[in-house]
Legacy VTK file of the C-alpha trace (Angstrom):
# vtk DataFile Version 3.0
C-alpha trace
ASCII
DATASET POLYDATA
POINTS 291 float
15.229 13.786 1.209
11.551 12.901 1.428
9.349 15.548 3.084
7.853 12.692 5.093
10.955 12.594 7.295
10.586 16.284 8.147
6.895 15.855 8.943
7.380 12.646 10.922
10.074 14.138 13.156
8.186 17.399 13.615
5.028 15.544 14.615
6.860 13.487 17.239
8.631 16.467 18.751
5.778 18.944 18.738
3.570 16.625 20.815
6.260 15.513 23.284
5.900 16.965 26.766
9.251 15.602 27.977
12.675 16.225 26.509
13.393 13.980 23.523
16.611 12.307 22.402
16.634 11.438 18.700
18.895 8.890 17.047
19.031 9.255 13.269
20.537 7.061 10.587
20.817 9.166 7.431
22.317 7.375 4.465
23.051 9.158 1.181
21.905 12.656 2.176
23.853 15.830 1.460
25.032 18.203 4.185
22.449 20.754 2.970
19.616 18.257 3.331
20.776 17.338 6.825
21.044 21.011 7.798
17.466 21.628 6.641
16.314 18.629 8.679
18.076 20.039 11.735
16.171 23.297 11.216
12.873 21.395 11.209
13.872 19.644 14.434
14.851 22.900 16.157
11.668 24.565 14.945
9.643 21.831 16.644
11.751 21.434 19.771
14.781 23.679 20.440
15.892 21.488 23.368
15.858 18.212 21.406
19.065 16.188 21.517
20.089 14.658 18.196
22.567 11.837 17.711
23.684 10.430 14.376
24.482 6.734 14.191
26.502 4.643 11.761
25.255 1.210 10.730
26.915 -1.528 8.706
24.210 -2.790 6.369
26.774 -5.109 4.816
25.811 -7.744 7.390
22.540 -8.146 5.457
24.078 -8.767 2.027
22.986 -12.408 2.227
19.391 -11.314 2.867
16.732 -10.696 0.238
16.664 -6.934 -0.488
13.347 -5.126 -0.116
12.620 -3.464 -3.458
16.357 -3.349 -4.094
17.271 -1.869 -0.702
18.696 -3.238 2.539
17.640 -0.138 4.479
14.527 -1.748 6.059
16.840 -4.148 7.891
18.637 -1.233 9.574
16.188 -1.213 12.497
17.412 -4.688 13.455
20.816 -3.204 14.340
19.513 -0.361 16.497
19.546 -2.113 19.912
23.259 -2.786 19.421
24.192 0.857 18.761
21.679 2.885 20.790
22.772 2.943 24.452
19.292 2.843 25.948
17.300 0.230 27.822
14.057 1.355 26.179
13.534 3.276 22.944
10.882 3.785 20.283
11.454 3.157 16.578
9.235 4.882 13.999
9.201 4.453 10.228
9.703 7.655 8.234
6.195 7.218 6.773
4.518 7.680 10.153
2.879 10.784 11.614
2.191 11.328 15.323
-0.783 13.250 16.675
-0.135 12.562 20.374
2.655 12.290 22.923
4.473 8.953 22.558
5.623 8.931 26.180
3.001 6.279 26.965
4.893 3.776 24.825
8.134 4.454 26.665
6.440 3.566 29.956
4.476 0.594 28.615
4.894 -2.644 30.560
6.247 -5.185 28.070
6.310 -7.994 30.618
8.607 -10.754 29.371
8.423 -9.464 25.802
11.419 -7.996 24.001
9.518 -5.651 21.691
6.072 -4.109 21.400
4.382 -4.046 17.975
0.903 -3.718 16.489
-0.821 -6.834 15.173
-1.589 -7.185 11.459
-3.873 -10.151 12.053
-3.440 -13.927 12.116
-0.491 -15.578 10.408
-2.917 -17.169 7.949
-3.667 -13.729 6.481
-0.150 -12.363 5.910
2.216 -12.621 2.973
4.879 -14.472 4.990
2.444 -17.168 6.093
4.446 -20.157 4.832
7.762 -19.086 6.350
6.196 -18.169 9.691
4.443 -21.525 9.926
7.676 -23.292 8.979
9.409 -21.397 11.793
6.989 -22.819 14.364
4.043 -20.418 14.380
0.457 -21.544 13.855
-2.076 -20.021 11.468
-3.941 -18.549 14.441
-0.902 -16.847 15.955
-0.679 -13.101 15.438
1.762 -11.470 13.023
2.968 -7.944 13.756
3.781 -4.799 11.785
7.277 -3.347 12.220
6.516 0.313 11.401
6.289 1.205 15.100
8.433 -0.774 17.538
9.021 -0.367 21.255
12.427 -1.950 21.929
13.646 -3.363 25.227
17.286 -2.882 24.297
18.640 -4.599 27.385
16.724 -7.832 26.820
17.554 -7.739 23.113
21.272 -7.602 23.841
21.198 -10.061 26.731
19.377 -12.679 24.648
21.513 -12.142 21.521
18.452 -11.452 19.382
20.534 -9.737 16.715
22.666 -12.832 16.137
19.594 -15.053 16.020
17.977 -12.808 13.411
21.108 -12.848 11.250
21.136 -16.637 11.387
17.436 -16.845 10.519
17.774 -14.391 7.647
20.719 -16.161 6.066
18.934 -19.503 6.186
15.701 -18.122 4.723
16.941 -15.313 2.483
14.792 -16.200 -0.538
11.576 -15.967 1.505
12.041 -12.645 3.328
9.187 -10.971 1.459
8.594 -8.378 4.188
12.272 -8.022 5.077
12.814 -7.141 8.747
9.172 -7.752 9.637
9.153 -11.490 8.990
12.483 -11.828 10.824
11.071 -10.165 13.934
7.879 -12.215 13.875
9.691 -15.520 13.444
12.588 -15.028 15.849
10.559 -13.284 18.568
7.442 -15.450 18.404
5.788 -15.366 21.816
7.941 -12.400 22.906
6.092 -9.558 21.166
3.753 -7.409 23.273
0.711 -6.194 21.298
0.284 -2.440 20.918
-3.140 -0.869 20.508
-4.093 -0.126 16.905
-4.173 3.585 17.718
-0.370 3.494 18.045
0.061 2.280 14.463
-3.093 3.060 12.490
-2.437 1.985 8.924
-3.717 4.268 6.169
-3.858 2.677 2.708
-4.281 4.325 -0.694
-7.727 4.433 -2.259
-8.114 1.479 -4.601
-5.734 -0.766 -2.662
-8.522 -3.000 -1.382
-7.177 -2.638 2.162
-9.096 -1.411 5.167
-8.263 1.841 6.913
-8.580 4.161 3.925
-10.480 6.849 5.800
-8.822 6.812 9.217
-6.569 9.784 8.464
-9.681 11.963 8.415
-11.012 10.755 11.760
-8.291 12.102 14.047
-8.758 9.352 16.628
-5.370 7.628 16.562
-1.997 8.605 18.017
0.261 7.394 15.192
-0.726 7.060 11.539
1.283 4.812 9.247
0.999 5.499 5.519
1.300 2.099 3.861
1.167 1.186 0.191
1.727 3.447 -2.794
1.419 6.206 -3.701
2.232 7.926 -0.420
0.556 11.249 0.440
3.771 13.137 -0.483
4.232 11.431 -3.858
3.704 13.541 -6.965
0.008 14.197 -7.539
-1.123 11.989 -4.666
-2.944 14.942 -3.076
-5.687 14.308 -5.638
-6.738 10.959 -4.168
-4.709 10.091 -1.054
-6.859 9.713 2.094
-3.789 10.629 4.135
-3.147 13.893 2.301
-5.307 16.253 4.462
-3.562 15.151 7.659
-0.123 15.196 6.056
-0.713 18.656 4.550
-1.809 19.991 7.934
1.535 18.999 9.439
3.478 20.290 6.440
1.899 23.671 7.164
2.598 23.441 10.883
6.230 22.484 10.267
6.615 25.109 7.519
8.116 22.587 5.117
6.183 23.234 1.913
9.552 24.009 0.338
10.572 20.393 1.010
7.436 19.170 -0.771
8.237 21.422 -3.737
11.831 20.165 -3.885
10.581 16.601 -3.722
8.175 17.116 -6.632
10.882 18.329 -9.018
13.519 15.741 -8.153
14.326 13.330 -10.936
14.088 10.285 -8.665
10.607 11.412 -7.544
9.448 11.596 -11.158
10.989 8.185 -11.873
9.270 6.768 -8.794
5.911 8.102 -9.987
6.468 6.391 -13.331
7.341 3.081 -11.653
4.156 3.373 -9.592
1.917 4.182 -12.561
-0.247 1.095 -11.964
-0.717 2.099 -8.329
-1.654 5.606 -9.445
-4.148 4.163 -11.904
-5.765 1.991 -9.211
-5.936 4.940 -6.804
-7.398 7.206 -9.482
-10.074 4.673 -10.395
-10.793 4.022 -6.718
-11.303 7.716 -6.025
-14.000 7.873 -8.719
-15.711 4.592 -7.872
-15.918 5.313 -4.142
-19.503 5.610 -3.042
-20.537 8.320 -0.582
-21.365 7.027 2.900
LINES 1 292
291 0 1 2 3 4 5 6 7 8 9 10 11 12 13 14 15 16 17 18 19 20 21 22 23 24 25 26 27 28 29 30 31 32 33 34 35 36 37 38 39 40 41 42 43 44 45 46 47 48 49 50 51 52 53 54 55 56 57 58 59 60 61 62 63 64 65 66 67 68 69 70 71 72 73 74 75 76 77 78 79 80 81 82 83 84 85 86 87 88 89 90 91 92 93 94 95 96 97 98 99 100 101 102 103 104 105 106 107 108 109 110 111 112 113 114 115 116 117 118 119 120 121 122 123 124 125 126 127 128 129 130 131 132 133 134 135 136 137 138 139 140 141 142 143 144 145 146 147 148 149 150 151 152 153 154 155 156 157 158 159 160 161 162 163 164 165 166 167 168 169 170 171 172 173 174 175 176 177 178 179 180 181 182 183 184 185 186 187 188 189 190 191 192 193 194 195 196 197 198 199 200 201 202 203 204 205 206 207 208 209 210 211 212 213 214 215 216 217 218 219 220 221 222 223 224 225 226 227 228 229 230 231 232 233 234 235 236 237 238 239 240 241 242 243 244 245 246 247 248 249 250 251 252 253 254 255 256 257 258 259 260 261 262 263 264 265 266 267 268 269 270 271 272 273 274 275 276 277 278 279 280 281 282 283 284 285 286 287 288 289 290
């Protein structure tokens, strides 16, 4: 289990002023790993309610997998299994520094979800498919790492079925998996969230903006995009997100999870697969000019 999940959950709970109900989908984890995660949750918030959900990812077998996995599509099933009119979805590579209650009370108007813009369609990887689906180059595309769901509207308007139909028809072009499905099917029905609720932090050397935001402390939710992640082996040497992540590892008392992660075989194999990303980050950390 990645230490990011421990830190992400702890950060949400420790800043929440109201009681929190968590819904977790944990695939492929041992009972020991789940027990340790429960300890992190109770350490942050003893009164937190935790529910475990089962999802059938087999419905996405006709879709293009995202780096060999169908897990990113799981969020598209949540409104059908979580019995709530409004709920907040967070990626496991996010970290909260503020109470998320504001998002639960946000007026979505006629929109079905709330998401943070990534910029115009013309600038995103799924440009061609989004334009083919009826969007213009000037329309906004949205990031799916933080989503405010109106579950009632989603179910009433059969959004899940529409997404399955879209995905099956366009399987070969789902480069950003669930994200392109949401943008295409819900065009015109996505309420924009402020950037502070999904501040993207990219690795040094990625060429993306937002490399220093983790050090500023001005946003409510940080989203660690790209590779390597702050918790990847050796990433503490050059990850702009490491200081913030390490602070919450200390607060959550989960350094043991980081240590376990470092010595896992799959973590070492992941680091090897990402060797080009590591090289770019290493070079970027040396070439960065002082401001």
